[in-house]
C-alpha positions as CSV (number, residue, x, y, z in Angstrom):
1,M,108.9,95.1,95.7
2,T,107.3,95.7,92.3
3,A,107.1,93.8,89.5
4,D,109.8,93.8,86.6
5,G,108.3,95.7,83.9
6,E,106.5,98.0,86.3
7,I,108.4,101.1,86.0
8,D,109.8,102.9,83.2
9,I,111.4,105.6,85.2
10,Y,113.9,104.7,89.1
11,L,114.3,108.2,90.5
12,G,116.6,107.9,93.3
13,L,116.4,111.1,95.4
14,D,119.5,111.9,98.3
15,V,117.5,114.1,100.7
16,G,118.9,117.3,102.3
17,K,117.5,119.8,104.6
18,G,117.5,123.0,101.6
19,E,117.7,120.8,98.6
20,H,117.4,117.4,97.3
21,H,119.8,116.0,94.7
22,A,117.6,113.3,92.2
23,T,119.3,110.9,89.8
24,A,116.5,109.6,87.3
25,L,117.7,106.0,85.6
26,A,115.6,104.7,82.8
27,P,115.7,100.2,82.7
28,A,118.6,99.3,80.9
29,G,120.8,101.7,83.0
30,K,121.2,104.9,81.1
31,K,120.8,108.4,83.3
32,V,117.6,110.6,82.1
33,F,117.9,113.6,84.4
34,D,120.8,113.8,87.3
35,K,120.0,117.5,89.2
36,R,118.8,119.4,92.3
37,L,116.3,120.0,93.5
38,P,114.8,122.6,96.2
39,N,112.8,121.4,98.9
40,T,109.8,122.8,97.9
41,E,106.7,121.4,96.4
42,P,106.2,123.3,93.2
43,K,109.5,122.4,91.9
44,L,109.5,118.9,93.2
45,R,105.8,118.5,91.8
46,E,107.3,119.8,88.0
47,V,110.1,117.1,88.3
48,F,107.7,114.6,89.1
49,T,105.0,115.3,86.4
50,K,107.4,116.2,83.3
51,L,109.4,112.6,84.1
52,Q,105.8,111.0,84.0
53,A,104.4,112.7,81.0
54,K,108.0,111.8,79.3
55,H,108.5,108.1,80.3
56,G,105.9,106.9,82.3
57,I,105.5,105.0,85.8
58,V,108.2,106.6,88.2
59,L,109.3,105.2,90.9
60,V,110.5,108.1,93.5
61,V,112.9,106.4,96.0
62,V,114.3,107.6,99.2
63,D,116.9,107.0,102.0
64,Q,115.1,108.6,104.5
65,P,111.1,108.7,104.7
66,A,110.9,111.0,108.1
67,S,112.1,114.3,108.6
68,I,113.9,115.7,105.8
69,G,112.2,113.7,103.3
70,A,108.4,113.5,104.6
71,L,107.8,116.4,101.7
72,P,109.2,114.7,98.6
73,L,107.0,111.6,99.6
74,A,104.1,113.2,100.0
75,V,104.4,115.0,96.8
76,A,105.6,112.2,94.1
77,R,102.3,110.1,95.8
78,D,99.7,113.2,95.2
79,A,101.4,113.4,92.0
80,G,100.4,109.6,90.9
81,C,104.3,108.4,91.5
82,R,105.0,105.1,93.2
83,V,107.6,105.6,96.2
84,A,110.5,103.7,97.9
85,Y,112.5,104.0,101.2
86,L,115.9,102.2,100.7
87,P,117.3,101.8,104.3
88,G,120.6,104.1,104.5
89,L,122.7,101.1,106.1
90,T,121.7,99.0,103.3
91,M,122.0,102.2,101.3
92,R,125.9,102.5,102.6
93,R,126.7,98.8,101.8
94,I,125.4,99.2,98.2
95,A,127.9,101.5,97.7
96,D,130.6,99.9,98.5
97,L,130.3,97.8,95.5
98,Y,130.5,100.8,93.0
99,P,134.0,102.5,92.5
100,G,135.1,105.2,93.8
101,E,135.2,106.5,97.3
102,A,134.1,110.3,97.3
103,K,131.2,111.2,99.0
104,T,128.7,113.3,97.7
105,D,124.9,114.2,97.0
106,A,124.9,113.0,93.7
107,R,126.8,109.8,93.8
108,D,124.1,108.9,96.4
109,A,121.4,109.2,94.2
110,H,122.3,107.6,91.8
111,V,123.4,104.6,94.2
112,I,120.1,104.6,95.3
113,A,118.1,104.9,91.8
114,D,120.3,101.8,90.7
115,A,120.0,99.7,93.7
116,A,115.9,100.2,92.9
117,R,116.1,99.5,89.2
118,A,118.8,96.1,90.0
119,M,118.0,95.8,93.9
120,P,114.2,95.8,94.0
121,H,114.3,93.6,97.0
122,T,116.5,95.5,99.0
123,L,113.3,98.3,98.8
124,R,110.8,99.2,101.5
125,A,107.1,100.1,100.8
126,V,106.4,103.3,102.4
127,E,102.2,103.6,103.4
128,P,101.0,106.5,103.8
129,A,101.3,107.4,106.5
130,D,97.7,107.9,108.6
131,E,97.3,110.9,110.3
132,T,97.5,109.2,113.7
133,V,100.8,107.2,113.0
134,A,102.0,110.5,111.6
135,E,101.1,112.0,114.7
136,L,102.5,109.4,117.1
137,E,105.6,109.8,115.1
138,M,105.9,113.1,115.8
139,L,104.7,113.1,119.6
140,T,107.2,109.8,121.0
141,G,110.5,112.0,118.7
142,F,109.7,114.8,121.0
143,D,109.0,112.8,124.7
144,D,112.8,110.7,123.2
145,D,114.7,114.0,123.7
146,L,112.5,115.0,126.6
147,A,113.7,111.6,128.3
148,T,117.3,112.2,127.6
149,E,116.8,115.8,129.0
150,A,115.3,114.1,132.0
151,T,118.1,111.7,132.5
152,R,120.6,114.2,131.9
153,T,119.3,116.9,134.7
154,K,119.3,113.7,137.1
155,N,122.6,112.9,136.5
156,R,123.5,116.5,136.8
157,L,121.7,117.0,140.0
158,R,123.3,113.8,141.8
159,G,126.6,114.9,140.4
160,L,126.5,117.8,142.6
161,L,124.3,116.2,145.3
162,T,127.9,114.0,146.0
163,Q,130.0,116.5,145.3
164,I,128.4,118.6,148.4
165,H,127.1,115.7,150.3
166,P,126.8,112.1,149.8
167,P,124.7,110.7,152.3
168,L,122.0,113.2,151.3
169,E,122.3,112.2,147.7
170,K,122.1,108.7,148.6
171,V,119.0,109.4,150.0
172,V,117.3,112.0,147.7
173,G,119.1,111.0,144.4
174,P,116.9,107.2,143.5
175,R,113.9,109.4,144.2
176,L,114.7,112.2,142.0
177,G,111.8,112.0,140.1
178,H,109.1,111.5,142.4
179,P,107.4,114.9,143.0
180,A,107.3,115.3,147.0
181,V,111.5,115.1,146.4
182,L,111.5,117.2,143.7
183,T,109.6,119.7,145.7
184,L,111.8,119.2,149.0
185,L,114.8,120.2,146.6
186,E,113.0,123.5,144.9
187,R,112.3,125.1,148.2
188,F,115.4,124.1,150.5
189,G,118.2,123.4,147.5
190,S,121.1,123.1,150.5
191,P,122.1,120.5,153.0
192,A,121.6,123.5,155.4
193,Q,118.1,125.0,154.5
194,L,117.3,121.8,155.0
195,R,118.2,121.2,158.6
196,K,116.8,124.8,159.5
197,A,113.7,123.7,157.9
198,G,113.3,121.4,160.2
199,R,111.5,118.2,160.7
200,R,108.3,119.2,161.2
201,R,108.0,121.6,158.6
202,L,109.6,119.3,155.9
203,V,106.7,116.3,157.0
204,T,103.9,118.7,156.6
205,L,105.8,120.2,153.2
206,L,105.6,116.7,151.6
207,R,102.9,115.1,153.3
208,P,100.4,116.3,150.4
209,K,102.5,114.2,147.5
210,A,103.9,111.2,149.7
211,P,101.4,110.5,152.0
212,R,103.2,106.8,153.2
213,M,106.3,108.1,152.8
214,A,106.7,111.9,153.9
215,E,108.5,110.9,157.5
216,R,110.1,108.1,156.9
217,L,112.0,110.2,154.2
218,V,112.4,113.2,156.5
219,E,113.6,111.2,159.2
220,D,116.2,109.1,156.4
221,I,117.7,113.0,155.3
222,F,117.7,114.4,158.9
223,T,119.5,110.8,159.4
224,A,121.9,111.3,156.6
225,L,122.6,115.3,157.5
226,D,123.9,114.6,160.8
227,E,126.6,111.9,159.0
228,Q,128.9,114.4,157.4
229,S,129.3,118.0,159.7
230,V,131.7,119.6,157.2
231,I,131.0,121.9,155.0
232,V,132.1,120.5,151.3
233,P,133.8,124.4,149.3
234,G,131.5,124.8,146.2
235,T,128.1,124.2,148.6
236,D,126.9,127.4,148.8
237,A,127.0,127.7,144.8
238,A,125.3,124.5,144.7
239,A,122.4,125.6,146.9
240,L,121.6,128.8,144.2
241,I,122.0,125.6,141.2
242,I,120.0,123.0,142.7
243,P,116.4,124.9,142.8
244,S,116.8,125.8,139.1
245,L,117.9,122.4,138.1
246,V,115.2,120.8,139.5
247,S,112.5,123.5,138.2
248,T,113.7,122.1,134.9
249,L,113.6,118.2,135.7
250,G,110.3,119.2,136.6
251,S,109.0,121.1,133.6
252,V,110.6,118.4,131.6
253,L,108.7,115.6,133.3
254,D,105.1,118.1,133.4
255,Q,105.3,117.6,129.1
256,R,106.4,113.3,129.2
257,T,103.4,113.5,131.6
258,L,101.3,115.6,129.2
259,L,102.2,113.7,126.5
260,A,101.4,110.0,127.4
261,S,98.1,111.5,127.8
262,R,98.2,112.1,124.2
263,I,99.8,109.2,122.8
264,E,97.7,107.3,124.8
265,E,94.5,108.9,123.1
266,L,95.9,108.3,119.5
267,L,96.9,105.3,120.7
268,E,94.1,103.6,121.3
269,A,92.4,104.8,118.8
270,H,94.1,102.8,116.3
271,P,92.7,99.8,115.4
272,L,96.1,97.5,116.0
273,S,96.7,99.5,119.8
274,A,94.7,96.3,121.3
275,V,96.4,93.8,120.0
276,L,100.1,95.3,120.8
277,T,99.1,96.4,124.1
278,S,97.3,92.5,125.0
279,M,101.3,91.3,125.0
280,P,102.3,91.5,128.6
281,G,105.0,94.6,129.0
282,I,103.6,96.2,126.3
283,G,102.7,99.6,127.6
284,V,101.9,102.8,126.0
285,R,105.4,104.1,124.9
286,T,106.2,100.9,123.8
287,A,103.3,99.9,121.7
288,A,103.5,103.6,119.9
289,R,107.3,103.1,118.8
290,I,106.1,99.1,117.7
291,L,103.4,101.3,115.9
292,I,105.6,103.5,114.3
293,D,108.6,101.3,112.8
294,V,106.9,97.9,112.4
295,G,102.9,98.9,112.0
296,D,101.0,95.5,110.9
297,G,104.2,93.3,110.4
298,S,103.6,93.2,106.5
299,A,107.0,94.5,105.7
300,F,108.7,92.3,106.8
301,A,108.1,88.9,105.2
302,T,108.7,86.7,108.2
303,A,109.5,86.9,112.3
304,G,113.2,86.7,111.6
305,H,113.3,89.6,109.4
306,L,111.5,92.2,112.0
307,A,114.1,90.5,114.1
308,A,116.9,91.3,111.9
309,Y,115.8,94.9,111.7
310,A,115.5,95.7,115.4
311,G,119.3,94.4,115.3
312,L,118.1,91.4,117.5
313,A,118.9,88.5,115.5
314,P,121.8,86.9,116.6
315,V,125.3,87.4,115.1
316,T,127.7,84.5,114.1
317,R,131.2,84.7,113.5
318,A,133.0,82.4,111.8
319,S,136.4,82.2,110.3
320,G,137.8,79.5,108.8
321,S,137.1,76.3,110.9
322,S,137.0,79.0,114.2
323,I,133.6,79.5,115.2
324,R,133.6,82.1,118.1
325,G,129.6,82.1,118.6
326,E,126.4,83.9,118.3
327,H,126.9,87.5,119.3
328,P,124.3,90.4,119.5
329,A,124.1,92.2,116.6
330,R,125.3,95.9,116.5
331,R,123.0,97.2,114.4
332,G,119.3,97.5,113.8
333,N,116.3,100.4,114.5
334,K,118.3,101.4,117.7
335,Q,114.9,102.5,119.4
336,L,113.0,99.5,118.4
337,K,115.5,97.4,119.9
338,R,115.4,99.4,122.8
339,A,111.7,99.1,123.0
340,F,111.5,95.3,122.6
341,Y,114.1,95.2,125.5
342,L,111.9,97.3,127.9
343,A,109.1,95.2,126.8
344,A,111.0,91.6,127.7
345,F,112.5,93.0,131.1
346,A,108.6,94.1,132.3
347,S,107.6,91.3,131.0
348,L,109.2,88.5,133.4
349,S,106.1,89.0,136.6
350,Q,104.4,86.9,133.4
351,P,105.3,83.2,134.3
352,E,106.2,82.1,130.6
353,S,108.5,84.6,130.4
354,R,110.4,84.2,133.3
355,T,110.3,80.7,133.0
356,Y,112.6,81.2,129.1
357,Y,114.8,83.9,130.8
358,D,115.7,81.5,133.9
359,R,116.3,78.6,131.2
360,K,119.0,81.0,129.4
361,R,120.7,82.2,132.7
362,R,120.9,78.2,133.6
363,E,122.5,78.0,130.6
364,G,125.4,80.3,130.9
365,K,124.4,83.6,129.6
366,H,124.4,87.2,131.7
367,H,121.4,89.1,132.5
368,V,121.4,91.2,129.3
369,A,122.1,88.6,126.6
370,A,119.0,86.4,128.1
371,L,116.7,89.2,128.1
372,I,118.0,90.0,124.8
373,A,117.2,85.9,123.9
374,L,113.9,86.7,126.2
375,A,112.9,89.9,123.0
376,R,113.8,87.7,120.3
377,R,111.9,84.8,121.2
378,R,108.1,87.7,121.5
379,I,109.5,89.0,118.1
380,D,108.0,85.5,117.6
381,V,105.0,85.6,119.3
382,L,104.4,89.8,118.1
383,F,104.8,88.9,114.6
384,A,102.0,86.3,114.8
385,M,99.5,88.9,116.9
386,L,100.1,91.4,114.0
387,R,99.8,89.2,111.0
388,D,96.7,87.3,112.6
389,G,95.1,90.0,114.1
390,T,94.9,87.8,117.3
391,F,95.5,89.4,120.8
392,Y,97.8,87.5,123.1
393,E,97.4,83.8,124.7
394,P,99.7,82.7,127.1
395,P,101.2,79.4,126.3
396,V,99.4,76.2,127.1
397,T,100.7,74.0,130.0
398,A,101.0,70.6,129.5
399,A,99.4,68.7,132.6
400,A,101.6,66.6,134.1
């Protein structure tokens, strides 16, 4: 990452919530500092300043640039130090080259510093995060948590409905994200309450939130209710739980809606927004994830490096003369991989993506493998768009 001879001290930080372990090495490998540091600005600044005054240019390297690693990086940059990031997976692999099996903060800090000294190519740049990207990262992280909570609550609701009335679950379970269904179950949480409310009342309740679907949904519900006459033990208890879970789910979905609006505002203010969203399949949340983890793409030498980082580069497994073919990578940035995968799925409505996907299916790949292949191909296009600052252009089909 830096030219030989530019750095006088390599300071590795194994970051922690309350304190970090810091190990500083000279270019020849001599240890010049090895202590624990409180996660406070005064103590961090004191160490950074002293090392610079005594030795010269200091490169501060962390194994986690966000969350608990955010403060030391901000202080180091403000103190005039250079900063870099050694990905955790890379650090773990490098650590296997060192003697001993103990996993300690001091050992990890030494590995980070020594990797920066001897293997600078393993480091990734940490650019000063502008306010937009920093806020996007915080909001999308919270949105990911809310999405997980929404999925958990939906699964819990579907489990309860399946337990007490399977036909009713088949009707309302797949629609639990719809405001009309949430309103319905929050008011009437059991089959008996739904039947007692009657068709007309339910249609009146649902019509403002689902004008086209209200009558059909109510008819489907009553058809389902007629399919089961017995009352399963636990139905009364479920009738108390279901409205509470529905209320929780509605609140979570409302929060996600508010977050989506703010994320969209922030994204539109970023210069790369129009480039990212010009590509079919990339929406607001996906663009935000790409912007956070990829930025302008300058941290990656090639599209292949970006694909490997996202866990979308196929891995060839071979032993001697036995070659088992290519398999999806199990490593990589899982959130970014999911974003690229979902974007590829969303792009199937576009002729060029559908054609490539269908070709992979004809070659014998199953659905997921074909989508991963499509996502990998789209990374080549996205990388070129970010590199050149150009919008997406569909491939030109040769005239027959």
